[in-house]
Residue, then its C-alpha position, 0 to 999 in steps of 0.5 A: m404836430t410836435s409839442k413845444p418843450d415846457k419852459t421849466d424843461l428848457d431852464a433845467a437844460s440850460s442850467a446844466p453845465e456843458n460837457s458834464t458826463d458823469v461816470y461812477a462804479i457801483h458796488g453793494a446793490e443786489p444783482e437783480v435790483l441793479a439789473y432793474a435800475m439799469a433797465k429803467y434807463s429805457r423808461s425813466a430819466l432818473t440817474m442810477r443813484e436816484s433809481l437805486v434809492e427808489i427801488s426795493s427788492q420787492k419792486a425789482e421782483q415785480f418788474l422782472n416777473t412782468f417784463y422778463f417772464q411775461y413779455g420775454h425781455r430776457s436781455i434784462a438778465d444780461l445786466a445781473h452778474i453773479p460770482f460763484a465758487i464751485e468746489r470739489l466737482s469732477l473734471l467731467a462735471a467741470i467740462a459740462l459746467v463751462d460749456e457755455t458760449r457766454w461764460d467767464g471763469q477760472e479753474r484749477s490748473t493741472r500744470y501748476q497744481d499737484f492733484r494727488r490729494s484732490g480725491w475723486y467723484t464716485p457715482s452711485l454704484g452697487t458694492e462690487a461695481r463700487a469696489a472695482y471703480t475705486k480700485a481703478a481710480e486709485g490705480l490711476f492716481q498711483e501711476y499719476d504720482a509715479l509718472s510725475l516724480g519719474m518725469f521730474d527726475a528725467l527732466k533734471k538729468v537733461v535740463t541744466k539749471p541756469e546759474e542765475m535761476k534760483q533752485d526753487s524756480y528751477d524745481r517749480t518749472l520742471k515740476a510744471r513740465a512733469f505735471d504736463a505729462a502726468r496729467y494724461l493719467l488723471p481720470l475724469a472723476t478727479n475733483t477740481s474747483l473753479g470760479q465763474i462770473v456769469n450774467a443771470r440769463t447765462l445762469e438760467t440756461q446753464v442751470s436748465r442745461l445741467l438739470s437736463s444732463e444724463f449724469a446724476e452729478i451734473r443734474e445735482l450740480g444744476e440744483k446746487l447752482r439754482n439754490a445758491a442763486t436763490e439763497p443768501a450769498w456768502n458775504v465776506q464783510r458780514d463774516k468779518l464783522e461777526q468775527m470781530a464782534g465775537e472777539g470784542i473788537v466791535d460793540a455787539a449792539a453796533t454789530n447787530e444794527i449794522l448787520n440788520d440795516l446795512m448788511t442784510p442777506v443778499k439773494t443774488a438772482p432769486t427771481l431770474v432763475k426760479y423757473a430754471e428746470p430740466n429742458p424737455y426740448q434738449i432731452e427729447t431731441r437728444k434721444s431722437l437725434a441719437q436714434a437717427a444717427a444710429e439708423l443712418m450709420k448702422g454700426a459702420e466702422i469708424y474711418p481713420a481721420p487726421v488730428v485736425d481736418l479743415l472741412d471744405d465749405d462748398e456743401d449745402l446749408e441743409v447738409e451742414l445742419a443735418t450733419s451738425l445735429l447728428y455729430p454730437e450723438c455719435h463717434y464718427s468724423y464729420r467728413q464720414l458722417r457728412g458723406a452719409v447725410a449727403a447721400l440721403p434723399e432730400a426729404r429724409r435730410n429735411e426730416i433730420i433737420a426737423l427733429g432738431t426743432a420738433q420739441r422746441g418750446r416758445h422760449d427755447e433757444l435753438l440747439r447749438a448745431f443750428h449755428s452753421g455757416h461759419g467760414f472755418r470748420f475744424d474737426i479735431l481729434m485730440d486728448i481730453g486734457g488738450f481739448r479742455d484748454m481749447h474748450r475755453h475759446r468762446r468766439c466759436v461754436q463747439l459740438i462735442q461728442e461723448f467721451s469713450d475708448l473708441h479713439g484710443y489714447d495719446e502719449p505725452i510727447c514734447p519736443g526737447q523733453p525726454t519721451l516716456e520711453e527715454a525716461g523708462l516710464a512707457p511700460a507703466y504708462k501703457a499698462a495704466m491706460d490699458s487697465a483704465f480702458a478695461a475698467y471703463r468697458a467693464l463698468r459700461d457693460s455691467g448693467e448698473p443704473e447709468a452704467a455708461q455715464s458712470a464708466e466715463y469717469l474712469l477715462p484718463l485725460g489722455t483719452r482721445c475725444r472728437a469735437m467740431f470747432k466752427m469759427d471765423f478767420a479772426e478766431a482761427l488766427y487768434i487760436s493758432e497764434l495763442r495756442s502755438t507758443v512755446a509757453g503752451h501745453f504741447s498737446y494743443r500746440k500741435v493742434a494749433w499748428e495743424m490749424y494754421r497749416a491747413i488754413a495757410h495751404r487753402h488760403p496762402a494770401 
């Protein structure tokens, strides 16, 4: 039996004007308080203005501790968005940082900025190893400088400046093209900066994943992100007001009142990320799968593979799952690895799949490899610089193998521009890449703590790496269209064109 509405309810409803939708933007609320206020829509008839007036940070913390951590309503954290500036981290750490399916941000461009004075990250090394590391990094930056200047001069000889173009615009355009070639020599140790705006749920998983890394720099980055979310955030208005008070523009007493009452320090997500810790599920599963991959392949030779390989889609889901789990823990192509997995007895294949969940805790999301069953799967072998551009696509599942020297390196070749050979830069480029690879191998085999991880910083962006991209048709078409335009970098333009050709061959319609 349903109860009749109260007369006062009917009066209130009848007095409300028709078509009275109210829309307003919100600014100045703490992210966690705002998340609580939005979550209250499901439990309260209060307006957002009324909720924000009612809620204090203590109430928000109490609510989040109950519903987020005890009841597992993690979607609440999707409502708290937090901007971060992350500056002077290595390119290698930046790749790890942005490796999130729900991520928005922007990084320094190797096309439009000169990285000669950026500096680089140096891992903790002994005296001799540190000296060799520094020498290798310095050598790569010197060659980066020489290649960018040399390619700029070569371009000026073959690219005529249009009469209507200003000289500075002409120079800027050619410098961008020169940087496109020179970036192949930037080591992964190179410092960069980026900004990100993520929700608190993504931040929590991001911090946990970074804390679980095999790289000391990346683990430290996870700690710094967690601290930045729990400590008072930098407030540009507060900073400006204090500056004006110091200059006597604003009365000091009024400044103190404003700072204490209206501009209290804001902690962006102290409750939602406080339990972000290293993830045993990821750490232990990575070890188990790496061992399983090594046992399965037993040092088998890596077969040659195309730049872009569109996998056929008639394999069993179990084969795809087992292959996807092993793929990031080795350096074989997906097709070669899948052949070994498919030849296994069903029981052994199921054991590999079980390794992917054996260490999983109650609140752990499944590993990315379990996102299987996509219609289009591309096994791509390309230079790290080009991969970083492809890495930005979020509507696809990406499985990334470790960076190494096993696949060699690419040479910057852009149709319509001078090659390194034509510019007289090829011998120096080859010598620089070979020297970097030699330094990488020497440090990798040095016996230093975390030697394999430290060595990766010396690999230049021209080094080839392997990654699996799984997606639907719309995303495959989007990447092919976006990344094949003449405005794009010639490295990923080739990959996007090969993706298109592969789909067009298989699905002509």
